[in-house]
C-alpha positions as CSV (number, residue, x, y, z in Angstrom):
1,M,-2.0,-30.9,-25.3
2,R,-3.5,-31.4,-21.8
3,K,-1.4,-28.5,-20.5
4,L,-2.4,-26.2,-23.5
5,H,-6.1,-27.0,-22.7
6,A,-5.5,-26.1,-19.1
7,L,-3.8,-22.8,-20.1
8,L,-6.6,-21.8,-22.2
9,L,-9.1,-22.8,-19.5
10,C,-7.4,-20.7,-17.2
11,S,-7.4,-17.8,-19.4
12,L,-11.1,-17.9,-19.4
13,L,-11.3,-18.3,-15.7
14,F,-9.1,-15.3,-15.3
15,V,-11.3,-12.9,-17.4
16,T,-14.4,-14.4,-15.5
17,A,-12.7,-13.7,-12.1
18,C,-11.9,-10.1,-13.0
19,T,-15.7,-9.5,-14.0
20,P,-17.0,-6.9,-11.6
21,V,-19.6,-7.7,-9.1
22,F,-22.7,-5.9,-10.2
23,D,-24.7,-5.4,-6.9
24,N,-27.0,-2.5,-8.2
25,R,-27.2,0.2,-10.7
26,D,-25.3,3.3,-10.5
27,E,-26.6,5.6,-7.7
28,V,-26.2,9.3,-7.5
29,I,-26.0,10.5,-3.9
30,Q,-25.6,13.5,-1.7
31,E,-22.3,13.5,0.1
32,T,-23.3,15.4,3.3
33,T,-26.7,16.7,5.0
34,D,-25.2,20.1,4.9
35,E,-27.2,21.9,2.3
36,D,-24.5,24.8,2.0
37,T,-21.8,22.2,1.1
38,D,-23.6,19.2,-0.2
39,Q,-22.3,18.0,-3.7
40,S,-23.6,15.2,-6.1
41,A,-21.4,12.1,-6.4
42,I,-21.6,8.7,-7.8
43,V,-21.4,5.3,-6.3
44,P,-20.0,2.8,-8.8
45,N,-22.3,0.0,-9.5
46,Y,-19.7,-2.6,-8.8
47,R,-17.1,-4.0,-6.5
48,M,-14.1,-5.8,-8.0
49,S,-14.4,-8.2,-5.2
50,D,-16.1,-8.7,-1.8
51,E,-12.9,-7.4,-0.1
52,N,-12.7,-4.0,-1.9
53,Y,-14.4,-0.8,-0.9
54,R,-16.6,1.0,-3.3
55,M,-15.3,4.4,-3.9
56,I,-17.2,7.7,-3.8
57,L,-16.8,9.5,-7.2
58,T,-17.1,13.0,-6.8
59,E,-17.3,15.9,-9.5
60,D,-14.6,17.8,-7.8
61,S,-11.4,16.4,-9.2
62,S,-9.3,18.2,-6.5
63,K,-11.0,16.1,-4.0
64,V,-8.9,13.0,-5.2
65,S,-5.7,14.4,-5.7
66,T,-4.4,16.2,-2.7
67,A,-3.2,13.0,-0.8
68,R,-1.6,11.6,-3.8
69,T,0.4,14.8,-4.6
70,V,1.7,14.9,-1.3
71,T,2.6,11.4,-0.9
72,T,4.4,11.4,-4.3
73,N,6.5,14.5,-3.2
74,Q,7.3,13.1,0.1
75,M,8.3,9.3,0.0
76,G,11.6,8.5,-1.7
77,N,10.8,5.0,-2.6
78,R,8.1,4.4,-5.3
79,L,7.2,0.9,-3.7
80,D,6.4,2.8,-0.4
81,I,3.9,4.9,-2.3
82,S,1.6,2.0,-3.3
83,E,2.3,-0.1,-0.1
84,F,1.4,2.8,2.2
85,E,-2.0,3.8,0.6
86,S,-3.1,0.2,-0.1
87,G,-1.9,-1.3,3.2
88,L,-4.0,1.7,5.0
89,R,-7.1,0.2,3.3
90,R,-6.2,-3.2,4.2
91,H,-5.9,-2.5,7.9
92,S,-9.1,-0.4,8.0
93,K,-11.2,-3.2,7.0
94,E,-10.9,-4.6,10.7
95,Y,-13.0,-1.6,11.8
96,Y,-14.7,-0.5,8.5
97,D,-16.2,-3.5,6.8
98,P,-16.4,-3.0,3.0
99,E,-19.9,-4.4,3.1
100,N,-21.0,-1.4,5.0
101,Y,-18.7,1.5,4.3
102,Y,-17.7,3.3,1.0
103,F,-14.3,4.8,0.5
104,Q,-13.1,8.2,-0.3
105,P,-9.7,9.8,-0.4
106,G,-9.2,12.1,2.6
107,Q,-11.5,15.3,2.4
108,F,-10.7,17.0,5.7
109,L,-6.7,17.8,5.5
110,S,-5.7,20.0,2.5
111,G,-2.5,19.7,0.9
112,E,-1.2,22.8,2.2
113,E,-2.2,21.7,5.7
114,L,-0.4,18.6,5.4
115,I,2.7,20.1,4.1
116,S,2.5,22.4,7.1
117,W,2.4,19.5,9.4
118,L,5.3,17.8,7.8
119,S,7.6,20.8,8.1
120,R,9.9,21.6,11.0
121,G,8.5,23.5,14.0
122,S,10.7,26.5,13.2
123,D,9.1,26.7,9.6
124,S,5.5,26.3,10.7
125,E,3.8,26.8,13.9
126,E,2.0,23.3,13.1
127,G,5.1,21.7,12.0
128,L,5.7,18.0,13.7
129,N,9.3,17.6,12.9
130,P,11.8,19.1,15.4
131,E,12.6,22.8,15.3
132,L,16.0,23.6,13.6
133,D,17.3,26.4,11.5
134,E,18.9,24.2,8.8
135,D,20.6,27.1,7.2
136,S,23.0,27.7,10.2
137,A,22.8,24.2,12.2
138,S,25.9,22.2,12.7
139,V,26.2,18.5,12.0
140,A,25.7,17.7,15.7
141,Q,22.4,19.7,15.7
142,F,21.1,17.9,12.6
143,K,21.8,14.5,14.1
144,E,20.2,15.6,17.5
145,N,17.1,16.8,15.7
146,P,16.3,14.5,12.7
147,K,13.1,14.7,10.8
148,Y,11.1,11.7,11.8
149,I,7.8,11.9,10.1
150,S,7.8,12.1,6.3
151,N,4.2,11.7,5.2
152,I,0.5,11.7,6.5
153,V,-2.3,10.1,4.5
154,E,-6.0,10.5,5.3
155,Q,-8.6,8.0,4.1
156,D,-12.5,8.6,4.7
157,F,-15.1,6.0,5.1
158,L,-18.6,6.7,4.5
159,V,-22.0,5.1,5.4
160,K,-25.1,5.7,3.4
161,S,-28.2,6.8,5.3
162,E,-31.7,7.9,4.4
163,E,-32.4,9.4,1.2
164,N,-29.3,8.6,-0.6
165,V,-27.2,10.5,1.7
166,V,-23.4,9.5,2.6
167,E,-21.7,10.7,5.7
168,V,-18.2,10.1,7.0
169,K,-18.4,7.5,10.0
170,G,-14.8,6.8,10.2
171,V,-11.3,8.1,9.4
172,T,-8.0,6.5,8.9
173,I,-4.8,8.4,9.3
174,G,-1.6,6.9,8.1
175,I,1.8,8.2,9.5
176,S,4.9,7.4,7.6
177,L,8.4,7.5,9.4
178,R,11.8,7.7,8.0
179,T,14.2,4.8,8.3
180,V,16.9,6.9,7.2
181,Y,17.1,10.8,7.6
182,N,19.4,12.1,5.0
183,F,20.6,15.9,5.2
184,T,23.5,18.1,3.7
185,T,25.4,20.7,5.5
186,E,28.8,22.2,5.3
187,G,28.9,20.9,1.8
188,K,28.9,17.2,2.8
189,D,26.2,14.6,2.8
190,Y,25.2,12.6,6.1
191,Q,22.7,10.3,7.1
192,V,21.0,9.3,10.5
193,D,19.6,5.9,11.0
194,H,16.5,5.4,13.0
195,S,15.6,2.2,15.0
196,T,12.1,0.7,14.7
197,E,11.8,1.2,18.4
198,E,12.6,4.9,18.0
199,L,10.1,5.3,15.3
200,M,7.4,3.5,17.2
201,K,7.8,6.1,20.0
202,K,7.8,9.0,17.9
203,G,4.9,7.7,15.7
204,K,2.7,7.4,18.8
205,E,3.7,11.0,19.9
206,Y,2.6,12.4,16.4
207,A,-0.7,10.4,16.5
208,S,-1.6,11.9,19.8
209,T,-1.0,15.4,18.4
210,I,-2.8,14.7,15.2
211,L,-5.8,13.5,17.1
212,Q,-6.3,16.6,19.1
213,R,-6.0,18.6,15.9
214,L,-8.7,16.4,14.1
215,R,-11.0,16.8,17.0
216,E,-10.8,20.7,16.6
217,N,-12.7,20.1,13.3
218,E,-16.5,20.1,14.5
219,K,-17.0,17.5,11.6
220,L,-14.6,15.0,13.0
221,A,-15.4,15.6,16.9
222,D,-17.4,12.5,17.1
223,V,-15.9,10.4,14.2
224,P,-14.0,7.3,15.0
225,V,-10.3,7.4,13.8
226,V,-7.7,4.5,13.0
227,F,-4.1,5.4,13.2
228,A,-1.4,3.2,11.5
229,L,2.4,3.8,11.9
230,Y,4.4,2.8,8.7
231,E,8.2,2.5,8.6
232,E,9.5,3.3,5.2
233,A,12.1,1.4,3.3
234,E,15.5,2.9,2.2
235,A,15.2,4.8,-1.2
236,S,17.3,2.0,-2.9
237,S,15.2,-0.8,-1.5
238,K,13.5,-3.4,-3.9
239,V,10.9,-4.0,-1.5
240,P,8.6,-1.6,0.4
241,G,8.5,-0.8,4.1
242,K,6.1,-2.2,6.7
243,F,3.4,-1.3,9.0
244,L,4.5,-1.4,12.7
245,S,1.4,-0.6,14.9
246,K,-2.3,0.5,14.7
247,T,-5.0,1.8,17.0
248,Y,-8.6,2.4,17.0
249,V,-10.1,5.7,18.7
250,E,-13.6,5.8,19.4
251,G,-15.7,8.6,18.4
252,A,-15.4,11.7,20.7
253,D,-12.3,10.2,22.5
254,M,-9.5,12.6,23.0
255,S,-6.6,10.1,23.9
256,I,-5.3,7.1,22.5
257,N,-5.1,4.3,25.1
258,N,-4.2,1.1,23.3
259,W,-1.9,0.3,20.3
260,K,-1.8,-3.1,18.4
261,D,1.6,-3.9,17.3
262,L,1.9,-5.5,13.8
263,N,4.4,-8.2,12.7
264,E,4.6,-7.6,9.0
265,T,7.6,-7.5,6.6
266,H,8.4,-7.7,2.8
267,V,11.2,-10.0,1.7
268,L,13.2,-9.8,-1.3
269,F,14.1,-13.1,-3.1
270,P,16.8,-13.8,-3.7
271,S,18.5,-12.2,-0.7
272,S,20.6,-13.1,2.4
273,E,17.7,-12.1,4.7
274,A,15.3,-14.6,2.7
275,R,18.1,-17.3,3.0
276,E,18.6,-16.7,6.8
277,N,15.0,-16.2,8.1
278,Y,12.9,-18.0,5.5
279,F,15.0,-20.8,4.2
280,D,12.2,-23.3,2.9
281,D,10.5,-20.3,0.8
282,S,14.0,-19.0,-0.3
283,Q,14.8,-22.6,-1.7
284,I,11.5,-22.8,-3.4
285,F,12.4,-19.5,-5.3
286,S,15.7,-20.7,-6.0
287,D,14.6,-24.0,-7.6
288,F,11.8,-22.0,-9.7
289,R,14.6,-19.7,-10.9
290,T,16.7,-22.7,-11.9
291,E,13.8,-24.2,-14.0
292,V,13.0,-21.0,-15.6
293,S,16.9,-20.8,-16.6
294,N,16.5,-24.3,-18.1
295,Y,14.0,-22.8,-20.4
296,F,15.7,-19.4,-21.1
297,P,19.5,-19.8,-20.2
298,N,20.2,-16.2,-20.9
299,F,17.5,-14.5,-18.9
300,V,18.6,-12.2,-16.0
301,G,17.2,-10.2,-13.1
302,M,14.4,-12.3,-11.8
303,I,13.4,-11.2,-8.5
304,A,10.3,-11.8,-6.0
305,N,8.5,-10.0,-3.2
306,G,7.2,-12.0,-0.3
307,F,4.9,-10.5,2.1
308,Y,4.7,-12.1,5.5
309,I,2.5,-11.6,8.4
310,N,3.5,-13.1,11.9
311,D,6.1,-14.9,9.7
312,E,3.7,-16.5,7.5
313,L,3.9,-16.1,3.9
314,Q,0.8,-14.5,2.6
315,E,1.8,-13.7,-1.1
316,V,4.8,-13.7,-3.3
317,S,5.0,-11.7,-6.4
318,I,7.5,-12.5,-9.1
319,N,8.9,-10.4,-11.9
320,I,10.4,-12.3,-14.9
321,P,12.0,-10.0,-17.6
322,I,12.8,-11.8,-20.6
323,Q,13.3,-10.6,-24.3
324,F,11.0,-12.4,-26.6
325,R,11.1,-12.9,-30.4
326,S,7.7,-13.7,-31.1
327,Q,4.0,-14.0,-29.7
328,S,4.3,-17.7,-29.9
329,E,7.5,-17.6,-27.8
330,V,5.6,-15.7,-25.1
331,V,2.6,-18.1,-25.1
332,G,4.8,-21.0,-24.9
333,F,7.0,-19.5,-22.1
334,T,3.9,-18.6,-20.3
335,Q,2.5,-22.2,-20.4
336,Y,5.8,-23.3,-19.0
337,V,5.8,-20.9,-16.1
338,Y,2.3,-21.7,-15.6
339,S,2.9,-25.6,-15.0
340,L,5.9,-24.5,-12.7
341,V,3.4,-22.4,-10.3
342,V,1.2,-25.5,-10.2
343,E,3.8,-28.0,-9.4
344,M,6.2,-25.9,-7.2
345,F,4.4,-23.4,-5.0
346,P,2.4,-24.5,-2.0
347,E,-1.4,-23.5,-2.2
348,H,-1.7,-21.6,1.2
349,Y,-0.5,-18.2,-0.2
350,D,-1.2,-16.1,-3.2
351,V,1.3,-16.3,-6.0
352,E,1.5,-13.6,-8.9
353,V,4.0,-13.8,-11.7
354,N,4.6,-11.0,-14.0
355,I,6.4,-11.8,-17.3
356,Y,7.9,-8.7,-19.2
357,S,9.9,-8.0,-22.3
358,M,12.0,-5.0,-22.6
359,D,9.3,-2.5,-22.9
360,R,6.1,-4.1,-22.0
361,Q,4.3,-6.5,-19.7
362,E,3.6,-9.8,-21.7
363,S,1.5,-12.0,-19.6
364,L,0.2,-12.4,-16.0
365,I,-0.2,-15.6,-14.0
366,V,-2.1,-15.3,-10.7
367,R,-3.1,-18.0,-8.3
368,E,-5.1,-17.2,-5.2
369,A,-4.5,-19.0,-1.9
370,G,-6.5,-22.2,-1.7
371,A,-7.0,-22.3,-5.6
372,E,-5.8,-25.4,-7.6
373,E,-5.5,-23.8,-11.0
374,P,-4.0,-20.3,-11.7
375,F,-5.6,-17.4,-13.8
376,V,-3.7,-16.5,-16.8
377,H,-3.7,-13.6,-19.1
378,I,-1.5,-12.9,-22.1
379,Y,-1.4,-9.4,-23.3
380,K,-1.8,-8.6,-27.1
């Protein structure tokens, strides 16, 4: 009964924790001081948390779709799509404080321009990938001239000034690089593996070129720019790739002087990498998996994604697929997993457990770092 009361209490806490922070009423603003191009937009009256940006909502739907379309078409692993874009916002917070900046998807680089930049030099005057006539190239020529860059994402950060006007005061450019380059020629499939060191070198070259092109736009001539390099995971990977390095370029600067290397990685549990490099965390997951199997002996396929910064676990996301026969079975199992999270996982990192049946998510358990009790939600 005590655990059931705790579960019900935590359900209430979960709902409360997700209530938006209403700092002020909806604001209708002007997006620029340029009278010829100004457009009305809305700043939402809430932030989901103090760590999130408030997004500028515009009447022109095309303004929010360009980057997403290009990203979806260029990246082979769906996990990379989410991690690349959300990770860019996470890294941008070091330079653009969510307390003072608003967020908007990139407005300066069109979809056509991005596609042109991602092409080979022989296909486009602005193509960043090496020139190569793919119709006549040999295997050796493909291997000597692989495509490194796969995607570019722009994110804009705005500050509100006088008379409800917001202007871009910062831009972040994410450059995604291929771990593996796949190509087909002479009727056969081939691949070229790229080392992290090779991707870092190429990514920094691309960033310098992109900076020069951004500065040619008079609206970006004096705007600070953050660049972040991202290494994609292989298409079959069950965890996303990772950010390699980032840099901040002051407004009006025409060159990049300093890069900050990043030590981030996503680790799959269970896996040989987890056992070899993160044994203690791997053992906790193994014990957790054993306890779950004691409740549901026939369950299969439970995996987890651990996110590390400087080899310290920041968060772990666990997916548990189980076929339930009734809603009461969902509640009972969720209560059991809730108790395991409290008893087995240390409190210095975030824990998220997603419990699924065959065709839907059944429940969610979330415990933030430092919290004693998880939040729980059971879907109806």
